[in-house]
C-alpha positions as CSV (number, residue, x, y, z in Angstrom):
1,M,-16.1,12.1,-3.0
2,S,-14.0,9.7,-0.6
3,A,-15.7,6.9,1.0
4,T,-15.9,8.7,4.2
5,Q,-18.1,11.3,2.7
6,D,-20.6,9.0,1.1
7,P,-23.7,8.8,3.3
8,A,-24.5,5.5,1.6
9,L,-21.2,4.3,3.0
10,A,-21.3,5.5,6.4
11,N,-24.2,3.6,7.1
12,A,-23.0,0.2,5.5
13,D,-21.5,-2.3,7.9
14,H,-17.8,-2.2,7.8
15,A,-17.0,-4.5,10.7
16,A,-14.3,-6.5,8.9
17,V,-11.2,-4.1,8.1
18,L,-9.2,-5.7,5.2
19,P,-5.5,-5.4,6.2
20,L,-2.6,-4.5,3.8
21,R,0.6,-6.0,4.3
22,L,3.4,-3.6,4.7
23,V,5.9,-4.0,2.0
24,P,9.2,-4.8,3.1
25,A,12.1,-2.3,2.6
26,T,14.4,-4.4,0.2
27,R,14.0,-4.5,-3.8
28,L,14.7,-8.0,-5.3
29,P,17.9,-8.2,-7.4
30,D,15.8,-8.4,-10.6
31,W,13.2,-5.8,-9.8
32,R,14.1,-3.6,-12.7
33,Q,13.3,-6.4,-15.3
34,R,10.2,-7.4,-13.3
35,F,9.0,-3.7,-13.2
36,G,9.7,-3.2,-16.9
37,A,7.7,-6.5,-17.7
38,L,4.7,-5.4,-15.7
39,V,4.5,-1.9,-17.3
40,T,4.8,-3.7,-20.8
41,D,2.1,-6.0,-19.9
42,R,-0.3,-3.5,-18.6
43,A,0.7,-0.4,-21.1
44,R,-2.6,-1.3,-23.4
45,K,-5.0,-2.9,-20.8
46,P,-7.9,-0.7,-19.9
47,F,-8.8,0.4,-16.6
48,A,-11.1,-2.2,-14.6
49,W,-12.2,-1.9,-11.1
50,G,-10.3,-4.6,-9.0
51,R,-7.8,-5.7,-11.8
52,Q,-6.5,-2.5,-13.3
53,D,-7.6,-0.1,-11.1
54,C,-5.0,2.7,-9.4
55,A,-4.7,0.8,-6.2
56,I,-4.3,-2.4,-7.9
57,F,-1.8,-1.4,-10.3
58,A,0.5,0.1,-7.6
59,A,0.4,-2.9,-5.6
60,D,0.9,-5.0,-8.8
61,C,4.1,-2.9,-9.2
62,A,5.2,-3.1,-5.6
63,W,4.7,-6.6,-5.7
64,A,6.9,-7.0,-9.1
65,I,9.7,-4.9,-7.4
66,T,9.9,-6.5,-3.6
67,G,8.2,-10.0,-4.2
68,Q,5.4,-9.1,-1.5
69,D,1.8,-8.2,-2.5
70,P,0.7,-5.5,-0.4
71,A,-3.0,-5.9,-1.4
72,A,-3.2,-10.0,-1.4
73,E,-6.0,-9.8,1.4
74,V,-8.2,-7.2,-0.9
75,R,-7.6,-8.7,-4.2
76,G,-11.0,-9.8,-5.5
77,A,-13.0,-7.8,-2.9
78,Y,-14.5,-5.7,-5.3
79,S,-15.4,-5.3,-9.1
80,T,-17.1,-1.7,-9.2
81,A,-16.4,1.8,-8.1
82,F,-18.9,1.5,-5.2
83,G,-17.0,-1.7,-4.0
84,A,-13.9,0.0,-4.1
85,A,-15.1,2.7,-2.1
86,R,-16.0,0.2,0.8
87,V,-12.5,-1.3,0.6
88,L,-11.4,2.1,1.0
89,Y,-13.6,2.9,3.8
90,S,-12.6,-0.3,5.7
91,L,-8.8,0.5,5.3
92,G,-9.1,4.1,6.8
93,G,-11.2,6.2,4.3
94,G,-8.8,7.1,1.2
95,L,-5.9,6.4,-0.7
96,Q,-3.5,8.2,1.3
97,D,-4.4,6.0,4.4
98,M,-4.2,2.6,2.3
99,A,-0.8,3.8,0.7
100,T,0.4,4.7,4.1
101,A,-0.7,1.4,5.6
102,A,0.9,-0.5,2.6
103,F,4.0,1.5,2.0
104,G,4.9,3.6,5.4
105,P,5.4,7.2,5.9
106,S,5.0,9.4,2.7
107,V,7.8,11.6,1.3
108,P,7.8,14.8,-1.0
109,P,6.4,13.7,-4.5
110,L,9.6,14.8,-6.3
111,M,11.8,12.5,-4.3
112,A,10.1,9.5,-6.0
113,T,12.2,7.1,-7.6
114,V,11.3,4.2,-10.3
115,G,8.6,2.1,-8.8
116,D,7.5,4.3,-5.7
117,V,3.7,5.0,-5.6
118,V,2.6,8.9,-6.2
119,L,-0.6,10.4,-5.6
120,V,-2.1,12.6,-8.3
121,Q,-5.3,14.6,-8.5
122,T,-7.1,13.7,-11.8
123,P,-10.4,15.0,-13.4
124,D,-12.0,11.9,-11.5
125,G,-10.7,12.5,-8.3
126,P,-7.5,11.3,-6.4
127,A,-5.4,8.4,-7.9
128,L,-2.5,6.5,-7.3
129,T,0.3,6.1,-9.8
130,V,3.9,4.7,-10.0
131,C,7.2,6.6,-10.8
132,N,8.7,5.5,-14.0
133,G,11.5,8.3,-14.1
134,D,10.6,11.9,-14.5
135,H,6.9,10.8,-15.3
136,L,4.2,8.8,-13.6
137,L,2.0,5.8,-14.9
138,G,-1.4,5.0,-14.1
139,P,-4.4,3.1,-15.4
140,S,-6.7,4.7,-17.7
141,S,-9.6,3.7,-20.4
142,N,-7.0,3.4,-22.9
143,G,-4.3,1.6,-21.0
144,L,-1.5,3.3,-19.1
145,A,-1.5,7.1,-19.1
146,V,1.6,9.1,-18.6
147,M,1.7,12.3,-16.2
148,S,4.6,14.6,-15.1
149,L,6.1,13.9,-11.9
150,A,5.3,17.3,-11.0
151,D,1.6,16.5,-10.9
152,G,2.4,14.5,-8.0
153,L,0.9,15.3,-4.3
154,Q,2.3,12.9,-1.9
155,A,4.6,9.7,-2.7
156,W,5.4,6.5,-1.1
157,R,8.7,4.5,-1.2
158,V,8.4,1.1,-2.3
159,G,11.3,-1.1,-1.0
């Protein structure tokens, strides 16, 4: 259920909208090494709201690739599923809105390249993942889960 559909969130005070930073259109010269090091570091780290969830992982990858943190203003703003839903609600209501605010217009998922952000549907609901060739990476309880790029629903270019 999205934050906009949750009656508890609909009545919550959301006067302060948390802005995201639009990621610049250039990748750092050493982005592949930086991205690889981040993926290696996160490979076995379990899912944790606000530290290793789908949105923070996607933002961390974008940060490694571009040198700019698209989620700087929301880091530390939540540590639970409810807190994450409140942040999403303040940003427009869903992961698609948040990704578009951070990365610009979406592209078809099969056009994603290494480092791009890709939306997928999981048994727990929609989630952001990051393209790593012909597969996608996203946080899970056992570390980074691997999914097929064909599972992508929507994608955003990073850099």
